[in-house]
N, C-alpha and C positions, 0 to 999 in steps of 0.2 A: 638515443641518439636521435639527432633532428632529422625532420623529415625531408626528403630530398625533392628535387624535381623529377619530370619523368622522364625518362630514360628508354625511348621507344628504337628496337630492334629492326629491321625488315627479315621477315622469315621466308612469307610464301609469295613468290610473282605468277605466273601466268599457271595454271591447272593444278594440278595435286601438289602438295608439299614434299620435297627431298626426302626420298626414304632416312638419308642421315640428320635429317633436322628433327625427325622424331626419336629418334637416339636418347635414351635418359640422360648420356654424358652430355649433352648437348645442353642441356636444360640446368643442368648443375652447372656449367661455364657460365651460361646467363648469370643464374643468380649471383654468383662469384663474381664478376664483372659489373654486377650493382645494374642491371637493365631490369625495368619493370616490367616491360608489355613488348608483346612481340605484334607484329603488322601483317596484315594479310591483303594482298588484293582479291578483290571479292566480286566479280562481276556477273552481271545479269546471264553471259553467256554460258557459263559455266555451271547455273544451276538451273537452267533452263533449256537442256539440249534439242529440246521439242517442245511445241506449245502444250502448257498444262503439266508437264510433267517433271515437276522438279524433286531437286535432287541435290541434297547436301552433304554426299560422300567425299568430296573435293576437302572439306574444311573440319568436319565435326571430328576427325580425328587429332586434330591440334587440340582441341578443344581438353582434350582427355586429358595430355600431357602437360598442360598448362595447369590447370587446377592440382594435378599431383604436386607440382612443382611451383605453388602459389605465384605464379605471372599470371598476367592479364594480358588482353586481349584488344588489338585496335584492327578490325575490317574496315577496310577502304572499299566502301559500298558504290559501286562505279556501273554508271549507266551513260548512254550518248557516244560515245570514242568507240571507234569502228573497232578495236579487241575488247570491248567489252558487251557490244550488241548482237543477239543471236543474230545467224543468216538467215534464220526463216523470216524474222522481221523485218530484217531490211529486205528481202524480196515482196513486203505487205506492201498494199497502198498508204500504211500507217506511216512508210518510214519515208522521213525528207531529208533530204542528205544539205547540210550547207553549200551554198554555194558562192565563189569570189565575186566582187565586180570586175577585178581585174582580167579576168580571162573567160567567164561567165560558163566555169567548169566546175562539178560540185567535188567533194571529197568523201569520204566515207564516212563522216562524222555526222552524225545527227544535228540539223537546223535547231535551235532553242527555240524557234519560233513554228515548230511543229506542232500543231495544235493536238494533234493524239500524243505526244511524248507524255504531259501531266500523267493523264490517266496511270500511263506506262511503269512511269515513276512512282505514285501513289500505292498502287498495285504490289510494286517490286517492298517500299521500303514496308508496307502491310505484311507481307510473307515473310520480312527477316525478323523485321519485332516478333512476330508469333512462335519465332523460330527460338530465338537468340534473347529477346528483350531480359528474362527472368532468368534467366541461367546461372548470375550472379558471376559472370566473367569479361565482362566489356569494361576495359578502362577509359575508354572513348569509343565514337566513330567518327570516319573520315568519309563525306562525300566529294563524290565524282561525276561532275555535271557537265561537262563540256572537253574541249582543249582534244590534244592528244592523248594523253595519260588521265584524263579526268580532272582538271585544274579548272577552274570560273572563268577561264579566256577563252576566247576565239579557237579553232585553228591556227598551229603557228609552223614552223620549221621541225626538224626532226623525227619524223616517222620511223617506228620501229618493226611497225607490222604489217604485212602487206607492203604493196606498193600501191598510192594512191595520190592522187593530186592534193598536195598541203603547201604551204607557205605563210609567212606572215603578211597579210593584208586586210580588205574589208571583205569579211563574208556574211553577206547580207543581201545577195542576188536573187533566192528561191521567193515565190510569189506572195509568201505568208510574212518575212521579213518587210517589203516595202508597204503591202496591206499595214503593218504594224505601224511603219514611218508616217505613212499619209494619215492614219489616226492620231497619232500621238499630235502631227501638229497642227490637225486642225482643233484638237482639244485645247494645246497649249495657247494658241492665237484668238482662239473662239468662233473666230469664221475665213473663207477663205481671202476678202477683202485683209482683212488685218495680217495675213500671212504674207500677202502680195506685197503690203504696203513695206513690211517688214523685214523681205529678202528682195525689193524689185523684181519682183517676176510679174506674169501674167496668167496664170494657171486658173481658169473657168469653173475646174471641178476637180474635188478629191482625188481622181483617179489619176490626174494630170501629175500630181506631186510628185516629183524623182527627186534623187539624191543630186547633192551638188557637184558640177563639174570634175566627177570619176570617171564619166562614161566619152571625151573628148567626143562630142557632138558636132564641132566642126568638122565638115568631112574631110579637107585639105589635112587637117592635124590627124582625123582616125588613121588617114592612107600612109602618113607617114610612121604612124606609131605602129601601126600592124605590118611594118616592112623590118623593124627592130626586133633582134632576139631577143627571145622571153625573158631570160633570165637578169638580161638589163632594164625592163618595163618597171618592175616597181621602184629602184631605183632614179629612172628618168620621170615618172611620173610624180612623184614626192618632186622633184626638181621644176617642176613644169611647174605643179601647183603653187611652188614656195616663190617662183621668179614674176608668175601671172600674177599672183595675189597679192603677195606680201611685200614684193618693189614698192607698191603704191603706198606703202602703212597703212595697209587694211587692217582693223583691228573689229572686238566683237560690237564696236560701235558702227560700224560699215556695214550695207547690206549684204555682200561677201561675207562677210565676217558672221555675222548674226546667222545666215543661212546653215556656216562652215559649224560654228558653234550648237548649231539644233543639230545638226546631223550626228558630231560626235556624243553631245550630251545624251540623244539617242540611243545612240550604238553602246555606249558604257552604262546609260539608266536599263538597257535591255539586258544586258549580263545580269544588272546587281538582281532587278524583278524574278531573274529565273533563279537565281542562288538565296533568293528569299522563297522562292515556290518550297525547295529541296527543303530548304532549313524549317522553315514551317510545317512542312510535312513529315520531316524526321521528328522533330519536337512533339510532333503529333502521336508518333509510333513509340519515340524515344523519351520521355515524360521526363527522364532522371539522369541521363546519362549527356557527356559533355560530348557537344557535337560540333567539329571542324568543318570550314571548306577547305579545299585545298587550293591556294592561289598561287600561281607565279607569274613569268614575267619582270621587266624590265621600266613599266610602266607605259610604254609607248602604244596609244592610243587605240593603236589598230588591233591589240591584244585585248581589248574590251576589259582591262581592269581597273577599276575606280578603286584603288586601295583603300581610301577613308573613307569611302562611300560605302563598301562591302563591310569595313570595319563596325561602321558606324550601322547599318544594316544587322549585323550578326548578333550587336548585343542586345536588342529587340527580343533575341530569344534563346538569350544564355548561351549563347554559341560562342567560337571563333575562331581563328583562323592557323592553318597551316603555310607557312610561307617557304616555298621551296626554292630559294635564291644561294645558300649558301655555297659559296666557293674555298678556294683555299690560303684566302688571302683578306684579312681582318678587315681592312680600309675599304674593300670591295664589297664585302658583307655589310659592314655599315652603310654604305651607300646607297645599294639597295633594297634595304630590309628596315631601315630606322623609321621609314615614313608607316610601314604597318604597325610597329613596334610602339611608335607615338601614339598613332590614331588607336591602336585599341587600349593603350592606359586611358588615353583622354575618354574614348567613348566606354568606356566598361566590360570591353567584351575580352579575350584573351589569345594568345598565339603560342604555338612553337612553330621551331625552327626544323629545314631540311635542308640537307647537301644536295645540289642539282642534281648532281652527277657522283660516282662514288669518289668521293675526296682521300686524300693522302693519309695513311694513319697518322703522319707526323703534324698534319694540320687540326688535328684533334683537339689541343689545349686554346686553340683559337677557337675553334666551335661553340666548347665550353666557354671561354670568356664570352662570346657574343651571346652566347644563352642569359650568360648570368647578368650582362651589361645591359641587356635588351629588354629586361624583365621577363623574358619569355617562361612559362611554366615547364617547358621541357624541350627536349631533341630529340630529332628523330636521325639514326642511323645507318647505315648499311653496311656496312663492313666490321663493325667490333665482334661479331663472330661470322664467319664466313657460312655464303649463302651458292657457292657453287659458280656457274658465270653468270655476270650480269648482264643482261640483255640486248643492253645499250651501248656500255662501253667495250662489251668483251673480254674484260680481265675476268680472272679466276680466282677462286679465293677458297680454299677446303670447305667444305660445307660442315658446321658443326664443328670447327675447330677456330678458337680463339684468335683473331690477327695482333698485332703489335695495338693497335686502338683498344683493346680490352685491359690489359698493363697499366696504358697511359691514361684509359678511365679510371679505373680502379685508385692511381696516384692523385686525382685530382676530383674524385666523388666530394671531396669534404668540401670543396667551395661549393655545391648543389644546392644549396638550401632554399629549401621552397615558398613560395611568398615574397620574397626578397624585392625591393622596389628601388629603384637607383634613383638618388637625388640628382634630378636635372634644373637646372634655374635659364638656361639658354637657351632660344629658339632660332632657329634660321627658315625661311622660306623658302618653299617647294613650288616652283612655278607652273602649277599644274595649267592652268589657260595658256601659258607661253607653249609651251609643251604639244597642246592639242593643235597648233599651229603648224608648228614645226618641231616633230620629237626628235631630230637632231641634235637639239642643244641638251639631251637628256644628258650626252657623254661627257661634257662641258660641267655641266654641275654635278654629275655625279663625283666626276674630279678634284671637283674643288669641296666638295665634301669631305671627299675620303684624306683630302689636305688638311683640311682645317680639323679633323679628328684625333690626329696627331698630336694636337694643343690642348683642345676643347674638348669637353664630352656634350652634346646636344641634343637634342630631339628635332625633327623637323615637323612643320605645320603647313598645310596646302590652302590653298581658297576654302574648300567646304571646311575646315576644321576652323579659318579664321573667323567663319562667317555664323560658328554656333560658339563662338566663346574662349576657345581653345588660349588664348593670352594672358587670362587669367591664372593660370598655371605658372609664367612665365616672368621671370624680372626685366630678361633683357630677350630684345627681338632682331634678329639683323636679315637683311634685304642684301643680294650679292648683286653686282653689275650684271646688265643684262637680264634681268628676274623681273618684267614688266608686271604691273599691279592695274588691275582693273578699279574703277572708280570707288565701286562699292565696299571692296577689300580694303584700299586704301586709306575711305572712313572710319571702317572699323578698328585700323590700326590705328587712327588718329585718337579715336576716342579712349582705346587702351592707356596710349600716351598721358592723358590728359588725366586719367585716375592715377597713373605712377609709375607706368612703366618708361623703361630706356629702348629706344628706336636709334637703331644702327645702319643707315641708308646711302646708296649714291647720288647724288641729284637729280637722277633721271627716274628714281621713285616714283618724286613729287610729290608728296604725302604732306610736308610741311614747307614752306616759301624760303629760300635763305640760299648763301652761299654756300662755301667750303668754308673748314676752320673746326670753333668753338663749338661746345655745344651749347643747344639753344633750351631754355628753361621754357614748358608751356602747362601751365597749369601744375599738378602736382608734380608731373614725368618730365623726361628733356629727350629732344633730337638731337641727332649728329651728323653731319652726311659727311661722308670722307671721298677722298678723291681716288683717280688711280683702280687698274684691275688685278686680278691673276692675285699672286703672292701678296703685292704691297695691301690689296683689301683684308685678305686673311690676317696678316698682322695686325693690321689697325682692328680689325673684329677683336683679337685674341688680346689686345694692348685695351680696350675699350671693356671688355667683360671682365678682363680681371681688374685692372684700375692699381695694377699694385705699387705705382710711384705716385698714384693719387693728383696724377693730370688732369680727374676729370670730378666734377662737383656730388658723384654718387660711390654709393659703398659697392666694391667689386664684390666677385665669388670669391670664397677660398682660392688661392692658386696651387691647385694640386699637380699641374704639370703645365710646362709653356716651354717646354726644350722639342724642339722638334728632331728624334732620336728613334721611333719607330716603337716606343713603349706607351701603351694604351693605358688612360686609368680610367674606372667610374666609381664614382664616392657615393657611399652607402649611410645611413643616419649613423651608424656604430662603426663604420672601416673602409679602405679604400682597397680598391683590388688592381693588380696590377696585371699587364700581358706583356710580354717582351717579345715582340715580333720578330728579333733579332738571331742569330743562330749562333751568339756569342752574349758572354753575362754583360750585363747596364746595370753600374753601379747611381742610385736617384738620391737627391735629395728632397727629405719632406721636411717642409717650412711652414706649417702653417701656424695661425694667431690660436695661442692658448694650447698649443702643442709643442711638446718640447723637440727641437731640432735634432732628427733622426735619419742615418744614413742606410738603406737597404741595397743590397745586391740582389739582381734577378737574374738566375739562370737562361740561356736561349731559349725562345722557344717553350716558355712555364710561365703560368701564372703562380702567382703571388699576392699576400696580404699583409695587413697592417693594421691593428682595433686601433680605435679612436678614445 
């Protein structure tokens, strides 16, 4: 039997494992469903309730059962979030809580700039490796480094444990964060004079360097701001910054634009550096195991997750990403997760998927297709086997008892063949530079990705990936209207076109001069400029990439799906896999060059495939 992708079932949340989850029948049901490993939330607070007193009794009983039933373990090692950090540590001078710029208030989550935290992380991972590394029970380990749950992001909304100050914002108001920013800027520019020239500022010494336009330094503005209800402040702050700065068309070439980009780059790179410290340390203590960062969010710069940057960094340590964004709808999953999957495949790291909350059992076929189509190593689920009450959603599933998801998994597990990679020949630009200036465009960008995916399978490529040469892997590259490019990236795209690529872009992208209309030959490649927005733009991209009617002087990719019908298709070297997102049967016409005409019927909410 062919090796399958990894199927990870959540088993243990806070504290000791539920007694029902230690009964033999529960483990037999895991084996029957096709589950390969079980996950435990494993946190510092649970093993060291008192300083220096280490106790593994909350976790070791599970390992005995795993061995008996030939299952593996995925511990999620967490240190830093409130619920995972011992109370005794939080009362010491070594505890430094993250503080937000918006209100100057602390959370109960450790600051990633806390200078005492690296030693605690190193000690924690060393203790864990001494106890577990050689027990031949680990499938992989996940690292919980920050965020509410342990994700490689800054504090966000959605606190589930105790009551403390948290929201999506800029969590860098502690003194160690400011010192890091000041040091970073002087290292980047080499001198105070050069930093002042770039920013249009007049700082005289390092200690004066401050964050850009976040504290409302004008007294009249601050007075008005202080009268506004707290729940409206983040929204109005974003609006204020946008109107004050970007209505003047300030970009990364302006003084303010450079200062803002420097700030956001430092903020994101600080999280990537903290994640790298964790990965480097974990690799030292777990040299042979798969290691995953757990990352989430939607790409909002306030969350600090540079998706492609973290994927690239993880590859240095033969590590991967667990992306926690899966919803109940494939179009949403695709939009939120495709940048991570594209980056991991490009840089040579790996990834698994995870449902953000407990998804509906009926959405499991979609989640499986998402895992297959993105090239993931596997997926993590919370309710193939019930685990009792979910601490976030408060939904309850009988512990140790299979849900409807177990039956659905068994019916579809033959699709989950390990190491298969999708064949993707087109990429779309992800405008991370523009998102830095205005995160609100994410909604529009993701909506366009979701709509285009109905008729075309494509990857995403951001500016980091373009600078690293990702376009060599694609025949077509498209830029959506409203996705501005930096000059450096535009030049990179231009060189790729000259080497034989096909660029589809709006006039505003300004990569090659020329009006609307037909394609322009550029050395070995082509560039074509389209007009229109929204649906008109997406239809043109589809038409140009497939080139079904030979309207353009290039060979299109095989037309595996050009009908907007909520049936999603991904091609592999030897087959095509379909997912029908409708709740009714859809008949598809398969007409590929060199392949006999064929019709297939796909049941509602199901996966099917045909061999080529």
